[in-house]
C-alpha positions in Angstrom: 43.4 -94.5 -31.1 42.3 -93.5 -27.6 40.1 -90.4 -26.9 43.1 -88.8 -25.2 45.3 -89.1 -28.3 42.5 -88.3 -30.6 41.8 -85.0 -28.8 45.5 -84.1 -28.8 45.6 -84.7 -32.6 42.5 -82.6 -33.2 43.8 -79.8 -31.1 47.1 -79.9 -33.0 45.3 -79.8 -36.4 43.1 -76.9 -35.2 46.1 -74.9 -33.8 48.1 -75.4 -37.1 45.1 -74.2 -39.1 44.7 -71.1 -36.8 48.4 -70.2 -37.1 48.3 -70.6 -40.9 45.3 -68.5 -41.1 46.8 -65.8 -38.9 44.2 -66.3 -36.2 46.3 -67.7 -33.3 47.1 -65.8 -30.1 50.6 -65.6 -28.8 49.3 -66.7 -25.4 49.0 -70.4 -24.5 45.5 -71.9 -24.2 44.6 -74.7 -21.9 41.7 -77.0 -22.6 40.3 -79.0 -19.7 37.9 -81.9 -20.2 35.8 -82.8 -17.1 34.8 -86.2 -15.9 31.4 -85.7 -17.6 33.1 -84.6 -20.9 32.5 -80.8 -20.5 35.1 -78.5 -22.0 36.6 -75.6 -20.2 39.1 -73.3 -21.9 41.6 -71.2 -19.8 43.8 -68.6 -21.4 47.0 -67.3 -20.0 47.4 -69.8 -17.2 50.9 -70.2 -15.8 50.0 -73.2 -13.6 51.7 -76.5 -14.5 49.3 -78.6 -16.5 49.0 -81.4 -14.1 48.3 -79.1 -11.1 45.7 -77.2 -13.0 44.0 -80.4 -14.1 43.9 -81.6 -10.5 42.7 -78.3 -9.1 39.8 -78.1 -11.6 39.0 -81.8 -11.4 39.7 -82.4 -15.1 39.9 -85.9 -16.5 42.1 -84.7 -19.4 44.1 -81.4 -19.9 45.9 -80.0 -22.9 48.0 -76.9 -23.4 48.2 -75.4 -26.9 51.0 -73.0 -27.7 53.0 -71.6 -30.5 56.4 -70.0 -30.6 58.9 -69.2 -33.4 56.8 -70.8 -36.1 56.2 -74.0 -34.1 52.9 -75.3 -32.7 52.9 -77.5 -29.6 50.2 -79.5 -27.8 51.0 -81.0 -24.3 48.5 -83.2 -22.7 47.9 -85.2 -19.5 45.4 -87.9 -18.7 46.2 -89.7 -15.4 49.7 -91.0 -15.8 49.7 -90.7 -19.6 51.3 -87.6 -21.0 51.9 -86.4 -24.6 53.8 -83.8 -26.4 53.1 -83.0 -30.1 55.1 -80.4 -31.9 55.4 -79.2 -35.5 58.6 -78.1 -37.1 58.9 -74.4 -37.9 58.3 -73.4 -41.6 61.9 -72.2 -41.7 63.3 -75.6 -40.7 61.0 -77.4 -43.1 62.2 -75.2 -45.9 65.9 -75.8 -44.9 65.2 -79.6 -44.9 63.5 -79.6 -48.3 66.1 -77.3 -49.9 69.2 -78.8 -48.2 70.2 -81.0 -51.1 69.6 -78.4 -53.8 72.5 -76.2 -54.8 72.1 -72.5 -54.0 73.6 -71.7 -57.4 74.1 -73.3 -60.8 77.3 -73.3 -62.7 77.1 -73.2 -66.4 79.5 -72.9 -69.3 79.3 -70.8 -72.4 76.1 -70.7 -74.4 76.0 -73.4 -77.1 76.2 -72.0 -80.7 
């Protein structure tokens, strides 16, 4: 796996852990990685990710956000882009429980 995808995956895992632990902010966080490998974190940036990366001279850029129970990581590295997103816990529960009846029918008790 390339460093770009590895970073995106690690950011996703960290963001999911933060949300599950109740430590996540509702504001998106942008992670910029410089040509030398330095990390710069920007919060509450409304710039498009590609423009912010270009403006700051970043080699790679990622935006981590969460909304309605979903966690998302968007990344850009040159012409390569990625979008990773989790399912909301409500959707996961619906999927798991979809094939289970919401009720059980039973007859009289056996004697």
